[in-house]
C-alpha positions in Angstrom: -5.0 -10.9 -19.2 -7.4 -10.6 -16.2 -9.1 -13.9 -17.2 -6.0 -16.0 -16.6 -5.8 -14.8 -13.0 -9.6 -15.1 -12.5 -9.5 -18.7 -13.7 -6.6 -19.6 -11.4 -8.4 -18.1 -8.4 -11.6 -20.0 -9.2 -9.7 -23.3 -9.5 -7.8 -22.8 -6.2 -10.9 -21.7 -4.4 -12.9 -24.6 -5.6 -10.1 -27.0 -4.5 -9.7 -25.6 -1.0 -13.2 -24.4 -0.2 -14.0 -27.2 2.2 -11.0 -26.3 4.4 -12.0 -22.8 5.5 -14.9 -21.3 7.4 -18.0 -20.6 5.2 -17.8 -16.9 5.9 -14.3 -16.7 4.5 -15.3 -18.7 1.4 -18.3 -16.3 0.8 -16.0 -13.3 1.2 -13.5 -14.8 -1.3 -16.2 -15.6 -3.9 -17.6 -12.1 -3.4 -14.2 -10.5 -4.0 -13.5 -12.7 -7.0 -16.9 -11.8 -8.5 -16.2 -8.1 -8.0 -12.8 -8.4 -9.6 -14.1 -10.4 -12.5 -16.8 -7.9 -13.3 -14.4 -5.0 -12.5 -17.0 -3.7 -10.2 -14.3 -2.2 -8.1 -13.5 1.4 -7.0 -10.6 2.6 -4.9 -10.6 4.9 -1.9 -7.9 7.5 -2.4 -6.0 8.4 0.8 -3.1 10.8 0.1 0.1 11.2 2.1 2.0 14.5 1.9 5.4 16.0 2.5 5.3 18.7 5.0 7.7 21.4 4.0 10.4 22.4 6.5 9.8 26.1 5.9 6.0 26.2 6.3 2.8 24.1 6.4 2.3 23.8 2.7 2.5 20.4 1.0 4.8 20.6 -2.0 4.4 16.9 -3.0 2.1 14.0 -2.3 1.3 10.4 -3.1 -2.3 9.0 -3.4 -2.7 5.6 -1.8 -5.3 3.5 -3.6 -7.3 1.3 -1.2 -9.8 -1.4 -2.4 -13.4 -0.3 -2.2 -16.1 -2.6 -3.8 -18.8 -0.7 -5.7 -22.4 -0.7 -4.4 -24.1 -4.0 -5.3 -20.9 -5.9 -4.9 -20.5 -5.5 -1.2 -22.7 -8.3 0.2 -20.5 -10.9 2.0 -17.4 -9.0 0.8 -14.9 -8.7 3.5 -11.7 -7.8 1.7 -9.3 -8.6 4.6 -10.8 -12.1 5.0 -10.8 -12.8 1.3 -7.3 -11.5 0.8 -5.9 -13.6 3.7 -7.6 -16.7 2.3 -6.3 -16.2 -1.2 -2.8 -15.7 0.1 -3.0 -18.9 2.1 -4.0 -20.9 -1.1 -1.3 -19.3 -3.3 -3.4 -16.7 -5.1 -2.1 -13.5 -3.4 -0.1 -12.5 -6.6 -3.3 -12.9 -8.6 -5.2 -10.5 -6.3 -2.4 -8.0 -6.4 -2.1 -8.2 -10.2 -5.8 -7.7 -10.8 -5.8 -4.7 -8.4 -2.9 -3.1 -10.2 -4.5 -3.7 -13.6 -7.8 -2.2 -12.5 -6.6 0.6 -10.2 -4.0 2.3 -12.4 -6.2 2.9 -15.4 -8.9 4.3 -13.1 -6.3 6.6 -11.5 -5.1 7.7 -14.9 -8.6 8.5 -16.0 -9.3 10.5 -12.9 -6.0 12.4 -13.2 -4.9 11.1 -9.8 -1.2 10.6 -9.1 1.4 9.8 -8.2 -0.1 6.7 -6.5 0.8 4.0 -4.1 -0.6 0.4 -4.2 -0.1 -2.4 -1.7 1.3 -5.8 -2.5 2.0 -8.8 -0.4 5.5 -10.3 0.1 4.3 -13.3 -1.9 3.9 -11.1 -4.9 7.1 -9.1 -4.2 9.3 -12.2 -4.6 7.8 -13.5 -7.8 9.3 -12.1 -11.0 6.2 -13.2 -12.9 4.1 -10.8 -10.9 6.3 -7.9 -11.9 6.2 -9.1 -15.5 2.4 -9.2 -15.4 2.1 -5.6 -14.1 4.9 -4.1 -16.3 2.4 -3.0 -19.1 0.2 -1.1 -16.7 3.3 0.4 -15.0 4.5 1.6 -18.4 1.0 3.0 -19.2 0.8 4.9 -15.9 4.5 5.8 -15.7 6.9 3.9 -13.5 8.0 7.1 -11.8 4.4 7.8 -10.7 4.1 4.6 -8.7 5.0 3.7 -5.2 4.7 0.0 -4.3 3.9 -0.5 -0.6 5.0 -3.8 0.8 2.6 -5.2 3.3 3.4 -6.5 6.8 3.9 -10.2 5.9 6.7 -12.6 6.8 9.8 -12.6 4.5 12.7 -14.9 3.9 16.3 -13.6 3.8 16.7 -15.6 0.5 13.8 -13.8 -1.3 14.0 -13.2 -5.0 13.9 -9.4 -5.5 15.0 -9.4 -9.1 11.5 -8.3 -10.4 11.3 -5.5 -7.9 14.8 -4.3 -8.7 14.1 -4.2 -12.4 10.9 -2.1 -11.8 12.8 0.2 -9.5 15.5 0.8 -12.1 12.7 2.2 -14.3 11.5 4.6 -11.6 9.1 2.7 -9.3 9.6 3.6 -5.7 9.3 1.2 -2.8 7.7 1.7 0.6 7.6 -0.6 3.6 4.1 -0.4 4.9 2.7 -0.4 8.5 6.1 -0.8 10.2 6.2 -1.6 13.9 9.3 -2.4 15.9 8.7 -6.2 16.1 10.7 -9.2 14.9 8.7 -9.6 11.6 9.1 -6.0 10.6 12.8 -5.7 11.5 13.2 -8.8 9.2 11.3 -6.9 6.4 13.7 -4.0 6.8 16.8 -6.3 6.7 15.6 -8.0 3.5 14.0 -5.0 1.5 15.1 -2.0 3.4 18.3 -1.2 1.5 16.2 -0.9 -1.7 13.4 1.1 -0.1 12.6 4.8 -0.4 10.0 5.0 2.4 9.2 3.4 5.7 5.6 4.0 6.8 5.3 4.0 10.6 2.1 2.2 11.6 -0.6 4.5 12.9 -1.6 2.2 15.7 2.0 2.0 16.9 2.3 5.8 16.8 -0.8 6.0 19.0 0.6 3.5 21.4 3.9 5.4 21.9 2.3 8.9 21.9 3.2 9.2 25.6 6.6 7.5 25.3 8.7 9.7 22.9 11.9 8.0 24.0 10.7 4.7 22.5 9.7 6.4 19.3 13.0 8.2 19.1 14.9 4.9 19.6 12.9 3.3 16.8 13.5 6.1 14.4 17.2 6.3 15.2 17.6 2.5 14.7 15.8 2.7 11.3 18.0 5.7 10.3 21.2 3.9 11.3 20.1 0.9 9.2 18.7 2.8 6.3 20.0 6.3 6.0 18.5 6.7 2.6 14.8 6.2 3.6 12.2 8.8 4.4 9.8 8.1 7.2 6.0 8.4 6.8 3.8 8.8 9.9 0.4 7.3 9.4 -2.9 8.4 11.1 -1.8 12.0 11.5 -5.1 13.9 11.7 -4.1 17.6 11.9 -1.3 19.9 10.9 -0.4 20.6 14.6 0.4 16.9 15.2 2.3 16.8 11.9 4.4 19.9 12.9 5.1 18.3 16.3 6.4 15.1 14.8 8.5 17.1 12.3 10.1 19.2 15.0 10.6 16.5 17.6 11.6 13.6 15.3 12.4 15.0 11.9 9.5 13.3 10.1 8.2 15.2 7.1 5.9 12.7 5.4 2.3 12.3 6.8 -0.8 10.4 6.0 -4.1 11.2 7.7 -7.7 11.7 6.7 -8.1 15.1 8.2 -5.0 16.8 6.9 -5.9 19.6 4.5 -4.9 18.8 0.9 -3.5 22.3 0.2 -1.9 23.4 -3.0 -2.9 20.5 -5.3 -5.0 21.0 -8.4 -6.3 17.4 -8.3 -8.5 18.3 -5.3 -11.4 20.4 -6.3 -13.7 22.0 -3.7 -16.2 19.2 -4.4 -13.8 16.5 -3.4 -13.2 15.6 0.2 -9.7 14.7 1.4 -10.7 11.0 1.3 -12.5 10.3 -2.0 -13.0 7.4 -4.4 -12.3 6.7 -8.0 
């Protein structure tokens, strides 16, 4: 139930509130209030497969990103609040609540398949996966991609909950990958079970004039994980997508300005980047 997670978060926040800056505490209480009242919407930012034969998009995944509703946004800085809750051991509570609120909204709006972010603190807890199992069943395991955020990981992490969900059809993506020690460690721990590696948009911008460096990163990932598909983030037009496909073999792209061609879920009244 949502109330169990809300109660745990209030208890932890009350116990630790004198140890953090007041702005972070205000942001955390604002997030907690929005989640408790379920006054939460989600920005939908799809990523697509660019077909090898043409520029149509034969498949897609809709990433659900937290977006508080009007009236709940005062003091609410999600990044600050999320970071604080993870520091005090409540990251899995946040992730569970977001799953339990987001997937029914997506189902009602006929949006899917979807991807939702989780922290590595949730990833390694079987109880987190048990908590979200009912909503995964409701939405359809095969319609969910779980994106693993760029947090530190131990090589001794418990992945049993993730593997059980994956056997039922859930797909796994490593989010915001950059070629740094932390992210190579993520690949070494979770990579062999992953379906996608999402190349960080900021990193792609930084290496835009250094194609050899990008090629080396891609080749290293492919040597380590031949089964994964790469997703390029922050790709704003079809021309850039085609260039990345032709030069580096990338066929999955996420970007706000890519045209969402060929999908019934996008009516002419919906922009590419809409909310549910």
